[in-house]
C-alpha positions in Angstrom: 140.1 99.0 92.1 139.4 102.7 92.6 136.2 103.6 94.2 133.5 104.7 91.8 132.7 108.4 91.6 129.2 109.7 92.1 127.4 109.7 88.7 126.1 113.2 89.2 129.6 114.3 90.0 130.9 112.6 86.8 128.5 114.6 84.6 128.8 117.8 86.7 125.1 118.1 87.4 122.9 118.4 90.5 120.7 115.6 91.7 117.7 117.7 90.7 118.9 118.0 87.1 116.3 117.4 84.4 116.6 114.7 81.7 117.6 117.4 79.2 120.2 118.8 81.5 121.7 115.3 82.0 121.7 114.7 78.2 123.5 118.1 77.6 126.0 117.4 80.3 126.8 113.9 78.9 127.2 115.3 75.4 129.7 117.9 76.7 131.7 115.3 78.5 131.6 112.8 75.6 132.9 115.4 73.2 135.6 116.6 75.7 137.0 113.1 76.1 136.1 111.7 72.7 138.8 109.3 71.4 139.2 111.4 68.2 140.2 114.4 70.3 142.4 112.4 72.6 144.2 109.8 70.4 146.2 107.3 72.5 145.1 109.0 75.8 144.1 106.1 78.2 143.0 108.5 80.9 140.7 110.3 78.5 139.3 107.0 77.3 138.5 105.9 80.9 136.7 109.3 81.5 134.8 108.8 78.2 133.6 105.4 79.4 132.9 106.8 82.9 130.7 109.4 81.5 128.8 106.8 79.4 128.3 104.7 82.4 126.9 107.7 84.3 124.6 108.6 81.5 123.4 105.0 81.1 122.0 105.1 84.6 120.9 108.7 85.0 119.1 108.8 81.6 116.9 105.9 82.6 114.2 106.9 85.1 114.1 103.5 86.8 117.8 103.1 87.1 118.1 106.7 88.3 115.5 106.2 91.0 117.3 103.0 92.2 120.7 104.7 92.2 119.3 107.7 94.1 118.0 105.4 96.8 120.8 102.8 97.0 123.9 104.2 95.3 126.3 102.1 93.3 125.5 98.9 95.4 121.9 99.1 94.4 122.7 99.0 90.6 124.4 95.6 90.3 127.1 95.0 92.8 129.2 93.7 89.9 130.9 96.8 88.6 129.4 99.2 86.1 128.8 99.9 82.5 132.4 100.5 81.6 133.6 97.4 83.4 130.8 95.0 82.6 131.8 93.9 79.1 130.9 97.1 77.2 133.4 98.3 74.6 133.9 101.6 72.9 131.8 100.3 70.0 128.9 99.5 72.4 129.0 103.1 73.7 128.9 104.6 70.2 126.1 102.2 69.1 124.0 102.9 72.1 124.6 106.6 72.6 126.2 107.7 69.3 123.2 109.9 68.5 124.1 112.1 71.4 127.2 113.4 69.6 125.2 114.8 66.7 127.5 116.1 64.0 130.4 116.9 66.3 132.5 114.2 64.8 131.0 113.9 61.3 128.0 111.8 62.4 130.1 108.6 62.8 132.5 107.0 65.2 135.2 109.5 64.3 138.3 109.0 62.2 140.2 107.0 64.6 137.5 104.6 65.7 135.3 104.5 62.6 137.7 102.3 60.6 138.5 100.2 63.6 134.9 99.3 64.2 133.9 98.8 60.6 132.6 102.1 59.3 130.5 105.0 60.6 127.0 104.9 61.9 125.7 106.5 58.7 125.7 103.0 57.2 122.7 102.3 59.4 124.0 99.0 60.7 123.7 98.7 64.5 125.6 96.4 66.8 123.3 93.5 67.8 122.4 93.1 71.5 121.5 89.8 73.2 118.3 89.6 75.2 118.2 89.9 79.0 117.5 87.0 81.3 115.5 87.5 84.5 115.7 85.1 87.4 114.4 85.1 91.0 116.7 84.4 93.9 115.3 83.7 97.4 117.3 85.0 100.3 117.2 84.1 104.0 117.2 86.8 106.7 120.9 85.9 107.3 121.6 86.5 103.6 120.0 89.9 103.7 121.9 91.0 106.9 125.3 89.7 105.8 125.2 89.8 102.0 125.8 86.6 100.1 127.5 85.1 97.1 125.2 83.0 94.9 125.9 80.6 92.1 123.0 79.8 89.7 122.9 77.6 86.7 120.9 78.9 83.7 120.2 77.9 80.2 121.2 80.7 77.8 122.2 81.4 74.3 126.0 81.3 73.8 128.3 81.7 70.8 128.3 78.6 68.7 131.6 76.7 69.4 131.8 75.2 66.0 131.6 78.3 63.8 132.7 80.8 66.6 129.5 82.8 66.0 129.9 83.3 62.2 127.0 81.0 61.4 128.8 79.6 58.4 130.9 76.5 57.9 133.8 78.6 56.7 134.7 82.2 55.8 134.2 81.4 52.1 130.5 80.7 52.8 129.9 84.3 53.9 129.0 86.5 50.9 128.3 90.2 50.7 124.6 90.9 50.2 123.9 91.8 46.6 121.0 94.0 47.4 122.5 96.4 50.0 126.1 95.8 49.0 127.1 95.1 52.6 125.6 98.2 54.2 122.7 96.4 55.8 120.2 99.1 54.7 118.3 99.9 51.5 117.4 103.5 50.6 114.3 104.5 48.8 113.5 107.9 47.2 109.9 109.0 46.9 108.5 112.1 45.2 106.1 114.0 47.4 104.5 117.4 47.3 107.4 118.6 49.4 109.9 117.3 46.9 112.0 114.1 47.0 112.1 112.3 50.3 114.7 109.7 51.1 114.1 106.9 53.6 116.3 104.1 54.8 115.4 100.7 56.3 117.1 97.4 57.1 117.7 95.3 54.1 114.9 92.7 53.9 117.2 90.2 52.1 119.9 90.0 54.7 118.0 91.2 57.7 120.3 94.2 58.0 123.4 92.2 58.5 125.0 93.1 55.1 125.9 89.5 54.3 124.4 86.2 53.4 125.4 82.7 54.4 125.5 80.2 51.6 126.5 77.1 53.7 125.1 77.5 57.3 126.8 75.9 60.2 125.1 72.6 61.0 125.3 73.0 64.8 123.6 76.4 65.0 121.7 76.4 61.6 123.4 79.6 60.7 122.3 81.7 63.7 125.8 81.6 65.3 124.1 80.8 68.6 123.4 77.6 70.6 121.7 77.0 73.9 123.9 75.9 76.7 123.9 75.7 80.5 126.2 78.0 82.4 127.0 78.5 86.0 127.2 82.2 87.0 128.5 83.4 90.4 127.6 86.9 91.7 127.5 88.8 94.9 124.4 90.2 96.5 125.1 93.1 98.8 123.7 93.2 102.4 120.5 95.2 102.9 118.6 94.3 99.7 114.8 94.1 99.9 112.0 92.1 98.4 111.4 93.1 94.7 114.8 94.8 94.2 116.4 94.0 90.9 120.2 93.6 90.5 121.8 93.8 87.1 124.7 91.5 86.2 126.2 93.1 83.1 126.9 90.9 80.1 125.6 87.6 81.6 122.4 87.4 79.6 122.0 85.8 76.1 124.8 86.2 73.6 124.1 88.3 70.5 124.5 87.4 66.9 127.7 88.4 65.0 129.7 89.0 68.1 127.4 91.8 69.4 126.8 92.9 72.9 125.5 90.2 75.3 122.3 90.9 77.3 122.3 91.2 81.1 121.2 88.9 83.9 118.5 90.5 85.9 118.3 89.1 89.5 115.0 89.8 91.3 115.2 89.5 95.1 112.7 87.4 97.1 112.8 87.1 100.9 112.0 83.9 102.7 109.2 83.9 105.3 110.3 84.6 108.9 111.4 81.5 110.8 109.7 80.1 113.8 112.1 81.9 116.2 110.0 85.0 115.7 112.7 87.3 114.4 111.3 89.5 111.7 112.3 92.4 109.5 110.8 95.9 109.5 112.6 98.1 107.0 116.2 98.0 108.2 115.3 97.0 111.8 115.0 93.6 113.2 111.9 93.0 115.5 111.6 90.4 118.2 108.9 89.9 120.9 110.2 88.8 124.2 107.8 87.1 126.6 108.9 87.6 130.2 107.5 85.9 133.3 106.0 88.2 136.0 109.0 87.6 138.4 111.5 88.4 135.6 109.7 91.6 134.7 109.6 92.6 138.4 113.1 91.6 139.4 115.0 92.0 136.2 117.1 89.4 134.5 119.6 88.6 131.8 118.2 86.7 128.8 119.4 85.3 125.5 117.5 86.3 122.3 117.8 84.8 118.8 120.0 86.6 116.3 121.0 85.7 112.7 123.2 82.7 113.3 123.8 83.1 117.0 122.3 84.5 120.3 122.4 88.0 121.8 122.5 88.6 125.5 120.5 91.5 126.8 119.7 92.9 130.3 116.2 93.4 131.4 116.0 96.1 134.2 113.9 95.5 137.3 110.3 96.8 136.9 110.3 96.6 133.1 106.8 97.3 131.8 104.9 95.4 129.2 105.2 97.0 125.8 108.6 98.5 126.5 111.0 98.5 123.5 114.6 97.5 124.3 116.9 98.7 121.6 120.2 97.0 120.6 121.8 99.6 118.3 123.5 98.6 115.1 122.4 95.0 115.1 119.8 95.4 112.4 120.1 95.3 108.6 122.8 97.4 106.8 121.9 100.0 104.3 122.3 98.6 100.8 124.7 101.5 99.9 126.9 100.7 102.8 126.1 103.7 105.0 124.4 103.1 108.4 122.6 100.1 109.9 119.3 99.4 111.5 118.7 98.3 115.1 117.5 95.2 116.9 114.2 96.2 118.6 113.0 93.9 121.4 109.3 94.4 122.4 108.6 93.2 125.9 105.5 91.2 126.8 104.7 89.9 130.2 103.1 86.4 130.5 100.2 86.2 132.8 99.3 82.6 133.7 95.6 81.6 133.5 95.8 78.8 136.2 97.6 78.8 139.6 97.9 76.1 142.2 96.8 76.8 145.8 100.2 77.9 147.1 100.6 80.3 144.1 97.2 81.8 144.8 98.0 82.3 148.4 101.2 84.2 147.4 99.3 86.4 145.0 96.6 87.1 147.5 99.2 88.2 150.0 100.5 90.6 147.4 97.1 91.9 146.3 97.1 94.5 149.1 100.8 95.4 148.9 101.4 99.0 148.0 104.1 98.0 145.6 101.5 96.2 143.5 99.0 99.0 143.5 98.9 100.5 140.0 100.3 104.0 139.7 98.8 106.5 137.3 
């Protein structure tokens, strides 16, 4: 799979671009690569989807902030808008108003009929609700990244009626009130003249159809609750409170609409008893040395994620000194750079000594080597 391009590059805007600049840039790209202008051109279709993916992120302040900080890995780790179950119809239903009248206010001649009419009908593609879960990670998971499998109860398409909500096709009738459009239009006389308003049809709920014999399994909703196992990857470097989006793994939508997303909120486990802790992208460890080891120097093993690290302590190492093991910290979530392993040295001073030990220390009390230097 080709590496994703930077979203700002896709839309041709700077990182300081305003929301209005981003909207204008997307409209320009969408019109340039619109399927009606490029019939049968697969490359143009991919660029059309790529632009929609970029706009989906950069037009949302929270998504944009997360993208600016963590790049593509911080968004989902599971691909993007165009590869996460979104079709051309989804793009038009979600962002179709951006195109204005450039293509007659609808999907365009080529895609309008294929998707069941233009947007002027007022019917919108249904979207399933999102599901939010919390996933607890160990320090090892954070440093290395991890693949998780979770089992969740969610709404899925009814297996008996395949989401139609009816026992058979013959049990689905066109709504008599809106004649299948899903909307009703009212005209009112005002001091400014006649005003026309449209609203979802109250008789069919905006679906344009009515079911005369509902499916017994789903009671006509087209959806049933079922348990599903979902496997996804969490990139290395994530932090407490970060939210990853798994596209299309939320609740299913009615009438074959767009499924919602699975939102994974990261929680970090408390530090283990080995004393290894996280500080940003650095790992912190406090090393307690004996007085002889601090004076003479030594080689010691310190705990790491699933192993040990060997480090050298130079002779005369002072309490409070920080020993740095470069590149052994936590990776940046966007894949660039890595933190360090910082070892803070403490020297253990015993409170009680036996007679022989006291004699040794007394003999050293007047030694010039043990006289504190400024």
